[in-house]
Structure formats: C-alpha cells, structure tokens
C-alpha positions, -999 to 999 in steps of 0.1 A, spaced: 303 566 -510 303 579 -546 277 603 -550 272 593 -588 237 608 -595 228 575 -619 232 553 -584 212 574 -565 179 563 -549 164 592 -565 174 581 -600 164 546 -595 131 554 -586 127 574 -619 143 547 -639 115 521 -620 87 542 -625 95 546 -663 103 510 -666 67 501 -649 47 523 -672 65 510 -702 59 474 -688 22 485 -682 19 501 -721 36 468 -732 10 445 -712 -17 465 -724 -9 464 -760 -2 424 -758 -35 421 -739 -54 443 -767 -39 421 -793 -45 392 -774 -83 399 -774 -83 405 -810 -66 371 -817 -91 355 -794 -123 371 -809 -108 361 -849 -102 325 -839 -140 324 -820 -154 343 -850 -142 320 -875 -157 287 -853 -188 304 -847 -197 328 -873 -233 327 -864 -232 334 -827 -232 367 -813 -207 365 -781 -207 391 -755 -194 421 -768 -189 407 -801 -206 432 -820 -185 463 -803 -153 442 -809 -163 437 -846 -169 477 -846 -134 479 -830 -116 457 -857 -133 469 -888 -126 505 -874 -164 517 -874 -171 543 -844 -180 530 -812 -207 539 -790 -203 566 -764 -209 541 -733 -184 516 -748 -157 544 -755 -162 554 -717 -161 517 -703 -134 507 -725 -112 537 -710 -120 532 -676 -114 496 -676 -81 506 -692 -71 529 -671 -79 508 -641 -61 478 -658 -30 503 -663 -29 515 -630 -31 479 -611 -4 469 -638 16 502 -630 17 497 -591 23 459 -597 53 462 -616 65 491 -593 61 472 -563 81 443 -578 107 462 -593 111 483 -557 111 453 -538 149 450 -527 144 486 -517 119 472 -491 141 442 -482 170 464 -477 150 488 -454 142 460 -433 176 450 -431 187 482 -421 160 484 -396 173 451 -381 207 463 -380 198 494 -360 174 473 -337 210 449 -329 230 480 -321 202 493 -300 202 459 -283 243 465 -278 255 440 -305 281 465 -318 298 436 -338 264 433 -361 272 448 -398 245 457 -425 260 446 -457 265 475 -483 246 471 -514 252 494 -545 260 530 -536 228 548 -532 214 563 -501 204 535 -483 239 523 -486 253 556 -475 230 548 -444 239 515 -442 278 526 -442 272 550 -416 255 531 -392 283 507 -393 307 531 -388 288 546 -356 286 510 -342 325 506 -349 329 541 -331 305 528 -302 322 494 -298 359 515 -298 343 539 -273 334 514 -250 365 491 -253 386 524 -244 361 529 -212 366 493 -204 405 496 -207 403 532 -190 384 513 -162 408 483 -160 439 507 -160 424 529 -132 421 497 -111 455 489 -118 467 521 -115 449 522 -78 461 488 -69 495 496 -77 500 531 -58 484 511 -28 512 484 -33 537 510 -37 528 535 -9 522 507 17 552 489 15 577 517 25 550 535 47 548 499 65 586 500 69 587 536 80 559 528 109 577 496 120 612 512 126 599 542 140 579 520 167 613 501 170 631 536 175 609 545 201 622 519 223 640 533 251 660 501 255 674 505 224 714 511 219 719 546 204 739 529 176 707 509 168 687 537 168 707 554 146 706 528 125 672 523 123 666 562 119 688 560 89 667 530 75 634 551 80 647 581 66 658 562 35 623 548 33 608 581 36 628 595 4 617 564 -13 584 572 -6 588 609 -15 605 600 -49 575 576 -56 550 604 -49 565 628 -71 570 606 -97 535 597 -98 526 632 -96 552 639 -127 534 612 -148 498 623 -141 506 658 -155 522 639 -187 493 620 -189 468 647 -189 489 672 -211 498 696 -181 536 697 -187 544 726 -212 581 726 -223 603 756 -225 626 752 -259 657 768 -255 695 760 -267 709 731 -247 741 714 -252 732 676 -246 771 667 -241 776 690 -212 743 680 -196 749 646 -199 782 653 -181 766 671 -153 741 644 -144 769 618 -142 789 641 -119 755 642 -97 751 602 -98 788 598 -89 781 590 -52 756 561 -65 780 549 -90 803 546 -59 778 532 -36 772 505 -61 809 500 -71 801 510 -106 823 524 -133 809 548 -159 821 557 -193 809 582 -217 823 587 -251 810 615 -276 817 623 -312 818 660 -304 823 681 -278 795 699 -280 761 688 -292 737 720 -291 697 709 -295 665 730 -290 649 714 -259 637 719 -222 669 714 -205 650 705 -171 630 679 -188 654 663 -207 676 662 -175 647 645 -159 648 619 -186 683 611 -187 684 612 -150 660 582 -154 680 563 -175 711 566 -159 695 558 -122 678 528 -139 710 515 -153 726 519 -119 696 499 -101 694 472 -125 732 472 -139 752 470 -106 763 435 -111 778 443 -146 805 470 -132 802 490 -157 777 517 -170 787 530 -209 771 562 -225 781 569 -262 768 603 -281 770 604 -318 758 632 -343 741 631 -377 731 658 -400 701 665 -379 697 641 -352 719 632 -322 719 597 -308 723 586 -272 730 549 -261 732 538 -223 744 504 -220 746 486 -184 757 447 -181 733 438 -157 709 406 -157 691 407 -194 657 419 -193 637 387 -206 623 394 -241 583 390 -231 592 421 -213 608 446 -236 579 452 -251 563 468 -219 589 481 -200 580 517 -209 547 514 -190 533 528 -162 544 508 -133 555 478 -151 584 460 -138 602 430 -146 588 404 -117 626 392 -107 632 434 -101 606 440 -79 624 439 -46 630 463 -18 667 469 -31 656 477 -67 619 481 -71 611 519 -81 580 538 -86 575 517 -117 573 549 -136 606 563 -142 612 547 -180 576 559 -186 581 593 -175 613 595 -199 596 582 -228 567 611 -224 596 636 -222 614 623 -254 581 621 -274 578 658 -264 608 665 -280 599 649 -313 624 621 -302 625 582 -298 635 558 -271 640 519 -275 654 492 -256 673 460 -264 687 436 -243 707 401 -243 734 385 -226 758 411 -235 741 440 -219 711 461 -219 712 493 -242 690 519 -238 690 543 -272 676 578 -274 672 599 -306 668 633 -305 665 660 -334 689 693 -333 657 716 -337 620 701 -334 592 711 -353 580 739 -327 614 755 -331 613 756 -367 582 772 -367 593 798 -346 625 803 -367 607 806 -396 586 834 -383 618 854 -372 
C-alpha cells in the first residue's frame, strides 16, 4: 500500500472537515442573501405592513444598529444552524467511510465463519484499504494453511496405507513359507528352497524399512551432508562393479562412457552413492527386458551431466511427472518381482537436490532416460572456499 499522506484517512478527514465548513459558510451566506431578497420583495408588495422581524430586518438592511437581544438571538440561531449544517455536510461527505467499515466488518464476519474465499474490495489507498488488504491476505494465508493441513492429513493416511500394504505383503509371505518349512514331512531340497524364498522376502522387508527411515530423515531435514572431493567417474564404476551380480542375474549388459577419465566434484560420497545406486537398481528392475543399461557422463565448465538409460517397458506420459513422489509406482510394475519400496527415486531426488543438482526423466519406445546434473562445486563449498 502507498503511504502517500494525501491519500490517507487523516488527510481525507481534514479535507472533508474544511469542505463541510466551507459548505456551511456558503449555505449561511446564501441563506442570508435569500432572506434579504425575500424581505425586499415583501416590502415592495406590502409597503405599509409590518411583518415579523420586519423592523429589525430593515435595520440590518439599512446598516442601523441592532438591539442587543436581536444580536444574541441571531448569533445563537446562526451558530445552531451552522453546527447542524456542518454535521450534515460532514456526515454526507464521510458516508463512504461508514459504508466501507460495514463492508470490512461483514468481511471479518465471513472469515470468522470459515469462508476464506471471501475477499474485501480494495478501495483507494487509505488506512481502511490497508486493513482490507491485510484481512484478504490473512484469509488467503489461513486458507493455504488449512489446505496444507488437509494435504498433510491425506498424505499421512496414504503413507500409513502404503507402508501397511508394503510391509504386510512380504511379511505374509515370510510367515507362510516359515510355516511350510516347519512341516517335518518336507524334503530337504524343498525346505531349502522355501528357506531361501523366506530369506529373500526378509531382505526385501529390511530394504523397505531402511528406505522408509531414510526418506523420513530427508523429509524432516535430519540428514546432514559432509562435502568432500569425490571423483564421480570412479564412484559410478565402483557401483557398477557392486551391481555386477544383479546384471548377471537378469542377463543384462551395461556400458559406461565418459568424456573424461576423472570428474571431481564436491559432494557427500556416501549420499551420492546411495542416489546412483537407487537409479541403477531401478534401471535393472525395470529394464531387464531391454538387455542393456547404458550410462554416459559429460562435463561442462561448471557442471557434470550423467544419463542412465534402460530399454525396458516405457513409462506412460501420465506417470512421468509423479515417479519421484514417495510410494508412487507405475501400476503395471507393482508386482512381487519388480515392486520395490516406492521410495528409491524419491530418495535419489532428495540427495540430488541437497547437492544443488537436478534429476529428470523421459521415456518413450526408444528407452527410459534419467538425467542428473550436478555442479562441480556447490554453494556451501564455495562459501567455505571464500572464507579460506
């Protein structure tokens, strides 16, 4: 709001007071002239008659001295008439203030009743307009807070439902297979097979719980990064070596091309390894039908760009905008074979953002590509360097 004094409520009150006084004086002056004209007309038409106050009016007109009672009477009469006229003009001129105050009061009442979509019209730029603007802003803020609370409640319920579902599925399988293993009539080979299945389900359950705790820590800002110099080329090569058994299990080949043999960035190596491990794991799970997983690393003056491509079933366009949300999974992938915790990509995105980078995804019949862009040096590290 503009703090111009000439648009303020105080200035308008002073202005309307002066205008009321001016209008009052003009009205009294016009009234006096009118009375004189009426006296003159009546005196010409009835020259021999003495009307009420005709003598005194004649004295006023001729400039002769008035009697003291007449002076007092005229003074009081003019004063009363002036006060009445001033109040009348002032009330008329300030009527819009009263109307606006009523509108503001009605707006406050609507907000108090829970109608946060109600808005008070902003008129002029005075203090009343400032109050109306602040009330509108307050209503918008309250509406936003309530909307956030509603979304949080929905998200919390979805979280509980998703966690309950994802925990129950492997847990039910584990209980079932353990119950089968307890049967003494089973052959040792069958018991071993069931034991391995139960163990695999237990590891999946462990991974899900670990992902849940990790995401919760990121969500509440409890993860602090320790930045050091990290060779991103070496880090990805190490991760690919660690995932070699998984590539073999799913009969996948992998390829890693890089423009430079070394690309050192400032990052938390453990967190970054977790992010890329999630991306590689995701590519293996959903790209096993494509036979290949390809990684490319390119560098610019101040950024490093890593792309990870798999040739599995493409992600529908309607799902691309949501794959980084917690517990979001493409419906066709929600199976016992590929269904993970639904947190891997959300955790990867949180880590990349923590390093002031970006992660995007695109998918079509040619393959699914995840692109990660990371700065060589983040802001926090640049500040530390500047202090040194």
